[in-house]
C-alpha positions in Angstrom: 23.1 -23.2 12.6 24.6 -19.8 13.4 25.5 -17.1 11.4 27.2 -13.7 11.7 26.1 -10.0 10.5 27.7 -11.0 7.1 27.1 -14.3 6.7 23.2 -13.8 7.4 23.4 -10.8 5.3 24.5 -12.6 2.6 21.6 -15.2 3.2 18.9 -12.8 3.2 20.0 -10.5 0.5 20.2 -7.7 2.7 23.0 -5.2 4.2 24.9 -6.1 7.1 24.0 -2.0 7.9 20.5 -3.3 8.1 20.8 -6.2 10.4 22.7 -3.6 12.7 20.0 -1.2 12.6 17.4 -3.6 13.8 19.5 -4.6 16.2 19.6 -1.2 17.5 15.7 -0.5 17.5 15.4 -3.7 19.1 13.3 -5.2 16.1 15.7 -8.2 15.7 18.5 -8.9 18.4 21.0 -11.4 17.8 21.4 -14.8 19.7 24.6 -13.7 21.5 27.4 -11.7 21.1 30.9 -13.7 21.1 33.9 -13.2 22.3 35.2 -11.2 19.8 32.1 -8.6 19.8 30.3 -10.1 17.0 26.4 -10.4 16.7 25.5 -14.0 16.4 22.2 -15.2 15.3 20.6 -18.7 15.5 17.3 -20.1 14.1 14.9 -18.1 16.1 16.5 -15.0 14.6 16.5 -16.6 11.1 12.6 -17.1 11.3 12.0 -13.7 12.8 14.2 -11.8 10.0 11.8 -14.3 7.4 8.9 -12.3 9.1 10.2 -9.0 9.2 10.8 -9.4 5.0 7.5 -10.6 4.6 6.0 -7.5 6.4 8.6 -5.6 4.5 7.4 -6.2 1.3 4.0 -5.6 1.8 4.7 -2.2 2.5 4.4 -1.8 6.6 6.9 0.3 8.8 9.4 -1.1 10.9 7.3 0.2 14.1 4.0 -1.8 12.9 6.3 -4.9 12.3 8.0 -4.8 15.9 4.2 -4.2 17.4 2.9 -7.1 15.4 5.9 -9.6 16.0 6.1 -8.8 20.0 2.4 -9.3 20.2 1.7 -12.0 23.1 -0.8 -13.9 20.6 1.5 -13.7 17.7 1.5 -17.1 15.8 4.3 -17.6 13.3 2.1 -20.5 11.4 -0.8 -18.5 11.3 1.3 -15.2 9.4 2.9 -17.7 6.9 -0.6 -18.5 6.0 -1.7 -15.0 5.8 1.6 -14.5 3.9 1.2 -17.3 1.8 -2.6 -16.1 0.9 -1.3 -12.7 0.1 1.4 -13.9 -2.5 -1.3 -16.0 -4.0 -3.6 -12.9 -4.8 0.1 -11.4 -5.9 0.4 -14.1 -8.3 -3.1 -13.9 -9.8 -2.6 -9.9 -10.2 0.5 -10.9 -12.4 -1.2 -13.6 -14.1 -4.0 -11.6 -15.2 -1.2 -8.6 -16.3 0.7 -11.4 -18.2 -2.3 -12.5 -20.3 -3.3 -8.5 -21.0 0.4 -8.4 -22.3 -0.1 -11.5 -24.2 -3.2 -10.4 -25.5 -1.4 -7.1 -27.0 1.3 -8.9 -28.2 -1.0 -11.0 -30.5 -2.9 -8.1 -31.6 0.0 -6.0 -32.5 1.6 -9.2 -34.6 -2.1 -9.4 -36.2 -2.8 -12.7 -34.9 -6.1 -11.6 -33.0 -7.9 -8.4 -32.2 -8.2 -6.8 -29.1 -11.0 -4.6 -27.9 -10.0 -1.5 -25.9 -11.4 -2.4 -23.1 -9.5 -5.7 -22.7 -6.5 -3.3 -22.9 -7.3 -2.1 -19.4 -8.9 -4.8 -17.7 -5.7 -6.4 -16.0 -4.5 -2.8 -14.6 -8.3 -2.4 -13.2 -8.2 -5.8 -11.7 -4.5 -5.3 -10.2 -5.9 -2.0 -8.5 -8.7 -3.5 -6.9 -6.9 -6.5 -6.0 -4.2 -4.3 -4.8 -6.1 -2.3 -2.6 -7.9 -5.6 -0.9 -4.7 -7.1 0.1 -3.7 -3.7 1.4 -6.6 -2.1 2.7 -9.7 -4.6 2.8 -10.1 -5.3 6.3 -9.9 -1.5 7.2 -12.2 -0.4 4.6 -14.9 -3.1 5.3 -14.8 -2.5 8.8 -15.4 1.1 8.3 -17.9 0.9 5.3 -19.2 -2.0 5.4 -19.1 -5.4 2.6 -21.7 -4.0 0.2 -20.3 -0.5 0.0 -16.8 -2.0 -0.5 -18.1 -4.8 -3.3 -20.4 -1.8 -5.1 -17.0 0.1 -5.4 -15.0 -2.7 -6.5 -17.8 -3.5 -9.6 -18.0 -0.2 -10.2 -14.3 0.1 -10.5 -14.2 -3.0 -12.9 -16.9 -1.7 -15.1 -14.8 1.6 -16.0 -14.8 2.2 -19.5 -11.3 3.0 -20.9 -12.1 6.8 -21.3 -13.1 6.6 -17.6 -9.9 4.8 -16.4 -7.5 7.3 -18.1 -9.4 9.9 -16.4 -9.3 8.3 -13.1 -5.9 7.7 -13.3 -5.0 11.4 -14.5 -7.1 13.0 -11.9 -5.4 10.8 -9.4 -1.9 12.5 -10.5 -3.2 15.8 -11.2 -4.4 15.3 -7.2 -1.0 14.9 -6.2 0.4 17.6 -8.2 -2.1 20.1 -6.8 -1.5 18.5 -3.6 2.3 19.6 -3.6 1.5 23.0 -4.6 -1.2 23.5 -1.8 1.5 22.5 0.8 3.6 25.3 -0.2 0.6 27.3 1.4 1.0 26.1 4.7 -2.9 26.6 4.7 -5.4 23.8 4.0 -8.1 26.2 4.3 -6.7 28.2 1.5 -8.3 28.8 -2.2 -5.7 25.8 -3.2 -5.9 23.9 -0.4 -9.9 23.3 -0.8 -9.6 23.2 -4.5 -7.2 19.9 -3.7 -10.1 18.8 -1.4 -12.7 19.2 -3.9 -10.4 17.4 -6.4 -10.7 14.7 -4.0 -14.3 14.4 -3.9 -14.4 14.2 -7.5 -11.6 11.5 -7.4 -13.7 9.7 -5.0 -16.7 9.8 -7.3 -15.1 7.4 -10.0 -15.2 4.6 -7.5 -17.7 5.6 -4.5 -21.2 4.4 -5.2 -22.6 7.7 -3.1 -21.1 10.6 -1.9 -21.4 11.7 2.0 -19.3 14.5 3.8 -19.1 12.3 7.1 -17.9 9.4 4.7 -15.6 11.9 2.9 -14.4 13.2 6.8 -13.8 9.3 7.7 -11.3 8.5 5.1 -9.4 11.7 5.3 -9.0 10.7 9.3 -7.8 7.3 8.2 -5.2 8.8 5.7 -3.6 10.2 9.2 -4.6 7.3 11.1 -3.2 4.4 9.0 0.4 4.5 8.5 0.0 2.6 5.1 -2.4 5.7 4.0 0.2 8.1 5.1 3.1 7.1 3.8 1.4 6.8 0.3 1.0 10.3 0.3 3.6 11.6 2.1 6.1 9.5 -0.5 4.6 11.5 -3.4 3.6 15.0 -2.1 5.9 15.4 0.3 6.6 15.3 4.4 2.8 15.7 6.4 0.8 15.7 2.7 -1.3 13.1 4.6 -2.0 15.8 7.2 -2.6 18.3 5.1 -4.7 16.7 2.5 -6.9 15.4 5.9 -7.4 19.3 7.0 -7.9 20.3 4.0 -11.2 17.6 3.3 -12.4 18.5 6.9 -12.3 22.2 6.0 -14.4 21.3 2.8 -16.6 19.0 4.2 -17.5 21.8 6.9 
């Protein structure tokens, strides 16, 4: 079956403008242009769009998606299995959160009692599993299986108070980073305060600290577009680069 831009956009739940943009950047070219000048998409293009939307749902930038799909060894079936595994993990995260909400409702209605630690179990597990889905392979390659396992165990074992402090420090770090960027100097007093806050924040999940590991993580913030997007979207353009430079100065 073949589709025009209008029909395919309605089928996929995206805008026609998005499809035209994908064409412009050579991410998704139409099968052909008909005599009236309309873009026409066929089965192969529909399958490719499905893959694009899968990877977009995982937060990958368009440039990286294009590299993946255009790779000579790209295997559509393998990619679908990877997506399937990712969805199963996300389903587990949702089930855990649903269970936490159900327990909370029962406790509120006096039907059961809920320990304070139980109120945060779902959130901690969701964070661990989300990090595993997004960054697991890269972190294991850089720091090793045991380091990642120890970090996850430390996160899972956090008390309610420590988990809340961890979350609050993460938010404070972003606010301070935003302010530090106004100086334009990662080596400034406020820039170095951000680097120190980042070290303290890592302390909640890292088994041990080293300057080398801290610098390595900072470099990953810039090298990996997913890390870059996290900081740039929350603190401002080039926030990841500023944080990297501040950490390098701090660890020197």
